[in-house]
C-alpha positions in Angstrom: 89.6 103.2 116.2 91.3 100.5 114.3 88.7 100.6 111.5 89.2 104.4 111.2 92.9 104.1 111.0 92.6 101.4 108.4 90.2 103.5 106.3 92.6 106.5 106.6 95.5 104.4 105.4 93.4 103.2 102.4 92.7 106.8 101.5 96.4 107.7 101.7 97.3 104.8 99.5 94.5 105.8 97.0 95.8 109.3 96.8 99.4 108.2 96.4 98.4 105.8 93.6 96.8 108.7 91.8 99.9 110.9 92.3 102.1 108.0 91.1 100.1 107.6 87.9 100.5 111.4 87.3 104.3 111.0 87.9 104.4 108.2 85.4 102.5 110.2 82.8 104.7 113.2 83.2 107.9 111.0 83.1 106.7 109.5 79.8 106.0 113.0 78.4 109.4 114.2 79.4 111.1 111.3 77.6 109.0 112.0 74.5 109.9 115.7 74.5 113.6 115.0 74.9 113.6 112.4 72.2 111.9 114.7 69.7 114.4 117.5 70.5 117.2 115.1 70.0 115.9 113.9 66.6 115.2 117.4 65.4 118.4 119.0 66.9 116.3 121.6 68.7 117.8 123.9 71.4 115.3 123.1 74.1 116.4 126.2 76.2 114.8 128.3 73.4 111.6 126.3 73.5 109.3 128.2 75.8 106.6 125.5 75.9 109.1 122.7 76.9 110.8 124.9 79.5 107.4 125.7 81.2 106.4 122.1 81.0 109.5 120.7 82.5 109.5 123.4 85.2 106.0 122.3 86.4 107.1 118.7 86.2 109.9 119.6 88.6 107.3 121.2 90.9 105.1 118.1 90.8 108.1 115.8 91.5 109.3 117.9 94.4 105.7 118.0 95.8 105.6 114.2 95.5 108.8 113.9 97.5 107.6 116.1 100.4 104.1 114.6 100.4 105.6 111.1 100.7 108.1 112.4 103.2 105.3 113.6 105.4 103.6 110.2 105.3 106.7 108.1 105.7 107.0 106.4 109.1 110.8 106.7 109.0 111.6 110.1 107.5 115.3 109.9 107.8 115.4 106.6 105.9 113.0 108.0 103.3 115.2 111.1 102.8 118.3 109.0 102.5 116.8 106.7 99.9 115.2 109.5 97.8 117.8 112.2 98.1 119.0 111.8 94.5 115.4 111.9 93.3 115.0 115.3 95.1 118.2 116.6 93.6 117.2 115.6 90.1 113.8 117.3 90.6 115.4 120.8 90.9 114.7 122.7 87.7 118.3 123.1 86.6 117.4 124.0 83.0 115.2 126.9 84.1 118.0 128.1 86.4 120.5 128.0 83.4 118.0 129.9 81.2 117.2 132.6 83.8 121.0 133.1 84.4 121.6 133.4 80.7 124.4 130.7 80.7 125.5 129.9 77.2 126.4 126.3 76.5 128.0 124.5 73.5 125.9 122.1 71.5 127.6 119.1 73.2 127.0 120.5 76.6 123.4 121.2 75.8 123.0 117.6 74.5 124.2 116.1 77.9 122.3 118.7 80.0 119.1 117.5 78.4 119.6 114.2 80.1 119.1 115.7 83.5 115.3 115.7 83.0 115.5 112.3 81.3 117.3 110.9 84.3 114.7 112.6 86.5 111.8 110.9 84.5 113.5 107.5 84.5 114.3 107.6 88.2 110.7 108.7 89.0 109.3 105.8 86.9 111.7 103.3 88.6 110.5 104.4 92.1 106.8 104.6 91.2 106.7 101.3 89.3 108.4 99.6 92.3 105.9 101.3 94.7 102.9 99.9 92.9 103.8 96.3 93.8 103.4 95.2 97.4 105.5 92.1 96.7 109.2 92.8 97.2 110.4 90.4 94.5 107.9 91.7 91.9 108.8 95.3 92.8 112.5 94.5 92.2 111.8 93.0 88.8 109.5 95.9 87.7 112.1 98.5 88.7 114.8 96.4 87.0 112.9 96.2 83.7 112.4 100.0 83.7 116.2 100.6 84.4 117.2 98.1 81.7 114.9 99.7 79.1 116.0 103.2 80.1 119.7 102.1 79.9 119.2 100.8 76.3 117.1 103.7 75.2 119.5 106.3 76.6 122.4 104.5 74.9 120.6 104.5 71.6 119.9 108.3 71.8 123.5 109.1 72.5 124.7 106.7 69.7 122.3 108.2 67.3 123.4 111.8 68.1 127.1 111.1 67.6 126.9 108.6 64.7 124.2 110.1 62.4 125.7 111.8 59.4 129.1 110.2 60.2 128.3 106.5 60.1 126.7 105.4 56.8 125.1 102.4 58.7 123.2 104.7 61.0 120.5 106.3 58.9 117.6 106.5 61.4 116.9 106.1 65.1 115.6 102.5 64.6 119.1 101.5 63.5 120.6 103.1 66.6 118.1 101.4 68.9 118.8 98.0 67.3 122.6 98.6 67.8 122.0 99.4 71.5 119.8 96.4 72.1 122.3 94.0 70.4 125.2 95.4 72.4 123.4 95.4 75.7 122.5 91.7 75.2 126.1 91.1 74.2 125.0 89.3 71.0 126.9 91.8 68.8 125.7 93.7 65.8 126.7 94.2 62.2 126.8 98.0 62.8 130.1 99.3 63.9 130.7 102.7 65.5 133.1 105.1 63.8 133.2 107.9 66.5 135.2 107.7 69.7 132.0 108.3 71.7 130.2 105.5 69.8 133.0 103.0 70.6 133.1 103.9 74.2 129.4 103.6 74.4 129.5 100.2 72.9 131.9 99.0 75.7 129.6 100.6 78.3 126.5 98.9 76.9 128.2 95.5 76.8 129.6 95.7 80.3 126.2 97.0 81.6 124.4 94.1 79.8 126.8 91.5 81.4 125.9 93.0 84.8 122.2 93.5 84.4 120.9 90.5 82.4 122.0 87.8 84.9 119.6 89.4 87.4 116.8 87.7 85.4 118.3 84.4 86.5 118.3 85.6 90.1 114.6 86.5 89.9 113.6 83.2 88.3 115.6 81.3 90.9 113.9 83.2 93.7 110.5 82.7 92.1 111.1 78.9 91.9 112.2 78.8 95.5 109.2 80.7 96.6 106.9 78.4 94.6 108.6 75.3 96.1 108.3 76.7 99.6 104.6 77.3 99.1 104.1 73.8 97.8 105.8 72.3 100.8 103.7 74.5 103.2 100.5 73.5 101.5 101.5 69.8 101.4 102.4 69.9 105.1 99.1 71.5 106.0 97.2 68.9 103.9 99.1 66.1 105.7 98.2 67.4 109.2 94.5 67.7 108.3 94.5 64.1 107.0 
């Protein structure tokens, strides 16, 4: 009976791992699509291929939510922890397109970050789920959040500063600016738009909050290693 239950659990984990890899692949593709649209200034609501793609991504993400909900031992806790993920998985862009709601270019720019946030959150959850170690899971999720924070900042900075700021002539420059501000090292590129200046403050404050978490992780790792050494040393002493 126990062996059958264990085998069933292994099958569930295997199927979930496959689903998690699919979620990661779809999340990466979402980010790639959104980045290309931002660089080219495309109205993604008029792009039939993208709209169909992101609709089915939403369907897969919602299916993932309900599948894991069915397997979760504490369904209330799972729902509480993943409610935002479910809300982000709703195909808002398709709803806007079907209803024929017309938006300004600025509104369209920020609306496109709904699927980006959906993809990033999915990656954070899935990457964390792959690790059975709580500390490693925390660090993996943290790295994804930090990378997404910087990348999102660079996209917004590039959108507002290109054509206005002579120092921002390509996305690589915007990405460099975002990295330097997030690490609080500073950069020789200065924003000229209000949005760029505000974003610079947000990136710096976010960096001050997020980067010290590396110190927390390293400290916890050292404590864990020291505890393991003491345990092994005590066991060796008892044997002798």
